[in-house]
Structure formats: C-alpha cells, structure tokens
C-alpha positions in Angstrom: 27.9 80.7 -59.0 26.3 82.6 -61.9 22.7 81.5 -62.5 23.4 80.5 -66.1 26.5 78.6 -65.2 24.7 76.8 -62.4 21.9 75.8 -64.8 24.5 74.5 -67.3 26.3 72.7 -64.5 23.2 71.0 -63.2 22.2 70.1 -66.7 25.5 68.3 -67.3 25.2 66.5 -64.0 21.7 65.3 -64.7 22.8 64.4 -68.3 25.3 62.0 -66.9 22.7 60.1 -64.9 19.6 60.6 -67.0 21.1 60.3 -70.5 22.2 56.7 -69.8 18.7 55.7 -68.8 17.1 57.6 -71.7 19.7 56.0 -74.1 18.8 52.6 -72.6 15.2 53.2 -73.4 16.1 53.7 -77.1 18.4 50.6 -77.1 15.7 48.5 -75.4 13.1 49.6 -77.9 15.4 48.3 -80.6 15.6 45.0 -78.6 11.9 44.8 -77.8 10.8 45.2 -81.4 12.9 42.2 -82.4 12.1 39.8 -79.6 8.4 40.7 -78.9 5.4 40.4 -81.2 3.4 43.5 -81.8 0.6 42.3 -79.5 3.0 41.5 -76.6 4.8 44.9 -77.0 1.5 46.7 -77.2 0.2 44.8 -74.1 3.3 45.5 -72.1 3.2 49.1 -72.9 -0.5 49.3 -71.8 0.5 47.9 -68.4 3.4 50.3 -68.1 1.2 53.3 -69.0 -1.5 52.1 -66.6 1.2 52.1 -63.8 2.4 55.6 -64.8 -1.1 57.0 -64.1 -1.7 54.8 -61.1 1.4 56.0 -59.3 0.2 59.6 -58.7 -3.3 58.5 -57.9 -2.3 55.8 -55.4 0.4 57.9 -53.8 -1.5 61.2 -54.0 1.5 62.5 -56.2 3.4 62.9 -53.0 6.8 62.5 -54.8 6.2 65.9 -56.4 5.6 67.4 -53.0 8.7 65.7 -51.7 10.8 67.4 -54.4 9.2 70.9 -53.9 9.3 70.9 -50.1 12.8 69.4 -49.9 13.9 72.3 -52.1 12.9 74.8 -49.4 16.0 75.6 -47.4 14.2 75.8 -44.1 12.1 72.6 -44.4 12.3 69.7 -42.0 13.6 67.0 -44.3 12.6 64.2 -41.9 9.0 65.4 -41.9 9.0 65.7 -45.7 10.3 62.2 -46.4 8.3 60.5 -43.6 5.2 62.0 -45.0 6.1 60.7 -48.4 6.8 57.2 -47.2 3.6 57.0 -45.1 1.4 58.3 -47.9 3.0 55.8 -50.4 2.6 52.8 -48.2 -1.0 53.6 -47.1 -2.0 54.4 -50.6 -0.6 51.1 -52.0 -2.3 49.1 -49.2 -5.7 50.7 -50.0 -5.2 50.0 -53.7 -4.6 46.3 -53.0 -8.3 46.2 -52.0 -9.2 46.9 -55.6 -7.4 43.8 -57.0 -10.6 41.9 -57.8 -11.8 44.9 -59.9 -8.4 45.1 -61.7 -8.6 41.4 -62.6 -11.8 42.0 -64.5 -10.6 44.7 -66.8 -10.4 43.9 -70.5 -9.8 46.3 -73.5 -10.8 44.8 -76.8 -8.5 41.7 -77.2 -6.2 42.5 -74.2 -7.0 41.1 -70.7 -5.4 43.0 -67.9 -6.6 40.4 -65.4 -3.9 37.8 -66.1 -1.2 40.4 -65.4 -2.6 41.8 -62.1 0.3 40.7 -60.0 2.8 42.2 -62.4 0.9 45.5 -62.4 0.9 45.7 -58.6 4.7 44.8 -58.4 5.5 47.5 -61.0 3.3 50.0 -59.2 5.1 49.4 -55.8 8.6 49.6 -57.3 7.9 52.7 -59.4 6.2 54.5 -56.4 9.1 53.9 -54.0 11.8 54.8 -56.6 10.1 58.0 -57.7 9.7 59.1 -54.1 13.4 58.4 -53.2 14.6 60.0 -56.5 12.7 63.3 -56.0 13.6 63.6 -52.3 17.3 63.0 -53.0 17.1 65.5 -55.9 15.3 68.1 -53.7 17.9 67.8 -51.0 20.6 68.9 -53.5 22.3 65.5 -54.0 22.3 65.8 -57.8 25.4 63.7 -58.2 23.9 60.9 -56.3 20.8 61.3 -58.4 23.0 61.0 -61.5 24.9 57.9 -60.2 21.6 56.2 -59.4 20.5 56.8 -63.0 23.6 55.1 -64.3 23.2 52.1 -61.9 19.5 51.7 -62.7 20.3 51.8 -66.4 22.8 48.9 -66.0 20.5 46.8 -63.9 17.5 47.4 -66.1 19.5 46.4 -69.2 20.9 43.3 -67.6 17.5 42.0 -66.3 15.8 42.8 -69.6 18.3 40.8 -71.7 18.1 38.0 -69.1 14.3 37.8 -68.8 13.5 38.5 -72.5 16.6 37.4 -74.4 17.5 34.3 -72.4 14.3 33.2 -70.6 11.8 34.5 -73.3 9.3 35.6 -70.7 7.5 38.0 -72.9 5.3 40.5 -71.1 6.2 39.0 -67.8 9.9 39.6 -68.5 9.3 43.2 -69.7 7.6 44.1 -66.4 9.7 42.1 -64.0 12.9 43.7 -65.4 11.6 47.1 -64.6 10.4 46.1 -61.1 13.7 44.4 -60.2 15.7 47.4 -61.3 13.5 49.9 -59.4 13.8 48.0 -56.2 17.6 47.8 -56.4 17.6 51.5 -57.1 15.5 52.1 -53.9 18.0 50.0 -51.9 20.9 51.9 -53.3 19.5 55.3 -52.4 18.5 54.2 -48.9 22.0 52.9 -48.2 24.1 55.7 -49.8 21.9 58.6 -48.9 21.1 57.0 -45.5 17.4 57.7 -46.1 16.4 55.7 -43.1 17.5 58.7 -41.0 14.6 60.6 -42.5 11.9 58.0 -41.6 10.2 58.4 -38.3 6.5 58.0 -38.2 6.3 59.0 -34.5 8.0 62.4 -34.7 8.3 62.9 -38.4 4.6 63.3 -39.2 3.7 66.8 -38.2 0.6 68.8 -39.2 2.8 71.8 -40.1 4.4 69.7 -42.9 1.8 67.0 -43.8 -1.1 69.3 -44.6 0.9 71.8 -46.7 2.4 68.9 -48.6 -1.0 67.3 -49.2 -2.4 70.7 -50.1 0.3 71.1 -52.7 0.3 67.6 -54.2 -3.4 66.6 -54.2 -4.4 69.2 -56.8 -1.5 67.7 -58.9 -3.4 64.4 -59.2 -6.1 65.6 -61.6 -3.3 67.5 -63.4 -1.3 64.4 -63.9 -4.4 62.4 -64.9 -5.2 65.1 -67.5 -1.6 65.0 -68.9 -2.0 61.2 -69.0 -5.2 61.6 -71.0 -3.3 63.8 -73.5 -0.2 61.7 -73.7 -1.5 58.1 -73.4 -5.3 57.8 -73.7 -4.9 57.7 -77.5 -3.0 54.4 -77.2 -5.9 52.9 -75.2 -8.5 54.3 -77.7 -6.5 53.0 -80.7 -6.5 49.6 -78.9 -10.3 49.9 -78.4 -11.0 50.8 -82.0 -8.3 48.9 -83.8 -6.9 46.2 -81.5 -3.7 45.7 -79.5 -1.5 44.9 -82.5 -2.3 48.2 -84.2 -1.8 49.9 -80.8 1.7 48.2 -80.7 2.6 49.8 -84.0 1.3 53.2 -83.0 3.1 53.0 -79.6 6.4 52.2 -81.4 6.0 55.4 -83.4 6.2 57.3 -80.1 9.7 56.0 -79.6 11.2 58.2 -82.3 10.0 61.5 -80.8 11.6 60.2 -77.6 14.9 61.5 -79.0 13.5 65.0 -78.4 12.3 64.1 -74.9 15.6 62.7 -73.9 17.4 66.0 -74.1 14.4 68.1 -73.0 13.9 66.0 -69.8 17.5 66.3 -68.8 17.3 70.0 -69.1 14.0 70.3 -67.4 15.3 68.4 -64.3 18.0 71.0 -63.9 15.8 73.9 -64.9 13.3 73.2 -62.2 16.0 73.7 -59.6 17.1 77.0 -61.2 13.6 78.2 -61.6 12.9 77.9 -57.9 16.3 79.2 -56.8 16.1 82.4 -59.0 12.3 83.0 -58.7 12.5 85.5 -55.9 15.4 87.4 -57.4 15.2 90.6 -59.6 15.5 90.0 -63.3 13.7 86.7 -63.3 11.7 87.6 -66.4 14.9 88.2 -68.3 16.4 85.0 -67.0 13.3 82.9 -68.0 13.2 84.7 -71.4 16.8 84.0 -72.3 16.6 80.3 -71.2 13.3 79.8 -73.1 14.8 81.3 -76.3 17.7 78.8 -76.3 15.5 75.9 -75.1 12.8 76.4 -77.7 15.3 76.9 -80.5 17.0 73.6 -79.7 13.7 71.7 -79.5 12.5 73.0 -82.8 15.8 72.3 -84.5 16.0 68.7 -83.2 12.3 68.2 -84.0 12.9 69.3 -87.6 15.8 66.9 -88.0 13.7 64.0 -86.6 10.8 64.7 -89.0 13.2 64.7 -92.0 14.8 61.5 -90.9 11.6 59.8 -89.6 11.4 57.2 -92.4 15.1 56.3 -92.3 15.3 56.2 -88.5 12.2 54.0 -88.2 13.7 51.6 -90.8 17.0 51.3 -89.0 15.7 51.5 -85.4 12.5 49.5 -85.3 11.9 46.0 -86.5 10.4 45.1 -89.9 7.0 44.5 -88.3 6.9 48.0 -87.0 8.1 49.9 -90.2 4.6 51.3 -91.0 4.8 53.3 -87.7 6.9 55.9 -89.5 3.7 57.5 -91.0 2.7 58.8 -87.5 6.2 59.9 -86.5 6.2 63.5 -88.0 2.9 64.4 -86.3 4.0 62.9 -83.0 7.3 64.8 -83.2 5.3 68.1 -83.3 3.2 66.9 -80.4 6.3 66.0 -78.4 8.0 69.3 -79.2 5.1 71.3 -77.8 4.7 68.9 -74.9 8.3 69.8 -73.9 7.6 73.6 -74.4 4.6 73.2 -72.1 6.8 71.6 -69.4 9.0 74.7 -69.4 6.0 76.8 -68.4 5.1 74.2 -65.7 8.2 75.5 -63.8 6.4 78.8 -63.2 3.4 77.1 -61.6 5.9 75.0 -59.5 7.8 78.0 -58.3 4.5 79.8 -57.4 3.1 76.6 -55.9 0.0 77.2 -58.1 -0.9 73.6 -58.8 -4.5 74.5 -59.4 -3.6 76.6 -62.4 -1.5 73.8 -63.7 -4.5 71.5 -63.4 -6.9 74.0 -65.1 -4.7 74.5 -68.1 -4.0 70.8 -68.5 -7.8 70.2 -68.2 -8.4 72.2 -71.3 -6.0 70.1 -73.3 -7.4 66.8 -71.9 -11.0 67.6 -72.8 -9.9 68.7 -76.3 -7.8 65.5 -76.7 -10.7 63.2 -75.7 -13.2 64.9 -78.0 -10.8 64.9 -81.0 -9.9 61.2 -80.3 -13.5 60.2 -80.4 -14.0 62.2 -83.6 -10.8 61.3 -85.5 -9.7 57.8 -84.5 -12.8 56.0 -85.9 -12.3 57.9 -89.2 -8.5 58.2 -89.5 -7.2 55.5 -87.1 -3.8 56.2 -85.5 -3.4 59.3 -87.7 -6.4 60.8 -85.9 -4.9 60.0 -82.5 -1.6 61.7 -83.4 -3.4 64.8 -84.7 -5.5 65.0 -81.5 -2.4 64.8 -79.3 -0.6 67.5 -81.3 -3.5 69.9 -81.3 -4.0 69.4 -77.6 -0.4 70.3 -76.7 -0.4 73.3 -79.0 -3.6 74.5 -77.2 -2.2 74.1 -73.7 1.1 75.9 -74.8 -0.9 78.9 -76.0 -3.0 79.0 -72.8 0.1 78.8 -70.6 2.0 81.5 -72.5 -0.9 83.8 -71.7 -1.7 82.6 -68.2 1.8 82.8 -66.8 2.5 86.4 -67.8 1.0 87.6 -64.5 3.8 85.8 -62.7 6.7 86.0 -65.1 6.8 87.9 -68.4 8.5 85.4 -70.7 9.0 87.2 -74.0 8.8 85.0 -77.0 10.7 86.1 -80.1 7.8 85.5 -82.6 10.0 86.5 -85.5 12.0 83.3 -85.0 9.5 81.1 -83.2 6.5 81.3 -85.6 8.6 80.7 -88.8 10.2 77.7 -87.2 6.9 76.2 -86.3 5.5 76.8 -89.8 8.6 75.1 -91.3 8.1 72.2 -88.9 4.6 71.7 -90.0 5.7 72.0 -93.7 8.3 69.3 -93.2 5.8 67.0 -91.6 3.3 67.5 -94.5 6.1 66.9 -97.0 7.1 63.6 -95.4 3.6 62.3 -94.7 2.2 63.0 -98.2 5.5 62.2 -100.0 5.0 65.2 -102.3 8.2 64.5 -104.2 8.5 60.7 -103.8 10.4 59.0 -101.0 13.9 60.6 -101.5 12.7 63.8 -103.0 10.5 64.4 -99.9 13.5 63.5 -97.7 15.6 66.2 -99.4 12.9 68.9 -99.1 12.4 68.0 -95.4 16.2 68.2 -94.8 16.3 71.6 -96.5 13.5 72.8 -94.2 15.3 71.5 -91.2 18.4 73.4 -92.2 16.3 76.6 -92.4 15.0 76.0 -88.8 18.5 75.6 -87.6 19.7 78.8 -89.3 16.7 80.7 -87.9 17.7 79.6 -84.4 21.5 79.6 -84.9 22.1 82.4 -82.5 20.2 80.7 -79.7 21.9 77.4 -80.4 25.4 78.8 -80.3 24.6 80.4 -76.9 24.7 76.9 -75.4 28.3 76.2 -76.5 30.2 78.6 -74.3 28.4 77.5 -71.1 29.0 73.8 -71.8 32.6 74.3 -72.8 33.3 76.5 -69.8 31.8 73.8 -67.5 33.8 71.1 -69.2 37.2 72.8 -69.0 36.5 73.7 -65.4 36.0 70.1 -64.6 39.1 69.2 -66.5 41.2 71.6 -64.4 39.8 70.4 -61.2 
C-alpha cells in the first residue's frame, strides 16, 4: 500500500475508535460543568492529572516501550508483554508503600488525603489499560484498538451519568466512572486479543528483551515528567496561588483547545506507525516534509477558528459559572497548537529510539515553564499560567526543528507557516483585548481565521483525495 494511503487508512481507523472517546470528553465536560461545583471539578481534575504523571513514574513508562518494541517485526511479543505486565504490577505494589505519604498531601484548600483510595484505583486501571492499548496497537491490531475505544466511550459515559447524574457522588463518582471503564476495557482486550497467551513470567522475562525495553523507556520518565510540568503544573500553581475554585475555571478553559487535540491525537496515533515503517526507506525526508505541511496547516486553521469562536463556544459549551474562562482560551489554543506540532517531531526521536534527546528538549521547556509560572502567576493570575505554557511549547518546537535535522530534514515552508502564526497571535490579541467590542472583535478574528485558511488552502485540500479514496474503497469492499 502507498505510504500516504496507509497513513490515511490508519488515521481513519484510529478516528473511529479515538474520535468517540475524544467526543465523549467534550460531552462530559458539558455535563461536569453543570453538575459539579467549580471546587469539585477542579479537585477531580487535580486527582486525574496526578494519576497522569504517576502512571509513567510507577510503571517506568513501560507502555511506551511495549508499543515501540511490539512494532519491531522480529520482536518476541510474549517477552514484550510479559515485561510490561511485570513492571506494572511491581511498580504499583511498591507505590502502595507510599500511601501514608500521599494521605498527608494538601495544596491550598484541597486535601488529597481523603481521596487516596480513589487515586490508587484510578492509577491501577489507567496503568493496565494503557499497557494493553499500546501493546495491541504495536502488534498491528488497529481495528481492535478502535473498537476498544468505542466500547470504553460507551461504558465511561454510562458510569459517569450513573455516578454523577443519578447518585450525585461528586469527585468520587468522577474518578470511579473512569476506573470502572478502564477495567472493563482491560478485560475486553484480554479476552478478544487473547492477551493471556503473551503472559509468562517464567519464560517471557528474558534479558535480551527486558534490558533493551527498560533502557528505552526509563529515559522517557523524566521526559514525561517534564511534559507534565509544561502541560499541567500551571493548574497546580494556580491552585496554590489562587485556590481550587479559580483552578477549576482555568482548567475548564483547557477544554476548548481540546477540539484541536482531538483531531491531532487521532492523526499522531496513525503517524507514529507510518514514521517507524517508512523511517529506513529512501525519501523519508520528503515524506515527513509533505505530511508536516498538511498537518501544520490543518492545526493552524483549526486553531484560528477556535480563537475566533472562543467566547461563543465557551458560552454555549461550559456552564454559567465557568464563563469567565473564555479569557484564557485564545492563549491556550496557541499553546495547544504548538504542543501538537511538537508531538509530530517526537516521532523522529521515537523512530531513532533517541529518548534521551526527547528528554533534553522537553527539559528546556519545563525549566522555562516553571520559571515563567513563578514570575507571571503571582502578577497576572491564570493569564500568566497560559502565557508561560504557550511560550514553553514554542521554545521546544523551535529547538526540535533544529535538533531533528541531523536525522530527518523536515523542510518547513516559512512563507506560509510564519504568516499563519502571526495571524494566530493577532486573532488572540484581538479577542483578549476586545479592540472593537465583543462582536467587532469577533468579526476581525473571523477574518483573520479565513486568511489563515486561505494561506494553507493547498495543504488542506491535499487531505481530501486521500480520505475520499479510502472512503470509496471501503464502500466498494
């Protein structure tokens, strides 16, 4: 299959499974902001974000190694998965010893201690599901991966409406819905993919697989921590300086840029497979360049539209108590856009197995983010946090553009890229400062968004033939 068609095909398959779960996230946010107080929503998000960073630390990020090594055609799949399961179970058991410490953690007016059991349950479910997902995906079962996404979406929605809508369990219901859905997902993949066949701690744990996997994934831990610092630490620092209710409003502002991340993450899932498959072939630089041109054009166009509609979308999408969060949306859209551009370049490090370089580039952004947070948040509040995040992602993007050229020469068309970014910044400034009133600013931002689309129209139209070709091929079959 042609490499571009294969990328389009995998993207569509991942879209089927992933889009439903991403769409659910948007729907549930609409639900959360109407049944949860700002303090409860902020607290639940803090727990979820804590779990997101604990998973790679506790499991040594072995799920990433499971994906990368399962992708190798000659790898021993039983050794790969057995190593993943053993590392996850041992890591969780060790972390249980730290429960007394976790129970003592308090940030401003939010006490983690009373939710310790919830945190551990969510950590276990998330760790196991991520491992199974990445292994199944690495083995090439992309359709099963997609089906699991649909099922997980349905169960998560059902339990959320039950626990929060019917039982009114608040933070407990928020976390338990995720845990229950994750465990059902693990059970589904174990049964359908027959994952038990790949678990054998007696013969499946070999030095020839265990050590290379750990060598690959352990350097990813600081990288993931550093990304967490850039992505999430601002929410904890806003909580520290301004309280959990303000953090809840700021956190809700992140949900609007998630519209960008939904489509980007679907593509990146498919792109990682193509990047590894095509990496050793001639013409990889041309392949990476063409894909980046289309990907970046789409991101910038969607970002411009979200910035223009930030106030209206927030009004319709989030509850009345969260309306003020729209002020932070334009800056966070820019941050999210560059975050997704950075993820594209991460595929180069993945294909090269250069996790140390990934860590070093992320480290620069993390240090910059923390410094800017301490400087800006006390003075500007959530605005400062948003600016710090955006600047950090832009810095990492520039570093990776330069750093990856020794592996793949991805040529950026600066005649379209730079004007698009400038227009994006202009649209954000127009909306935030309301230079022409509410509706006048909206009109100007819309005009700027149209300009971004027109600048990237050639790249955007390149997507259509691939998608239509794949669609009609499926119709014929």
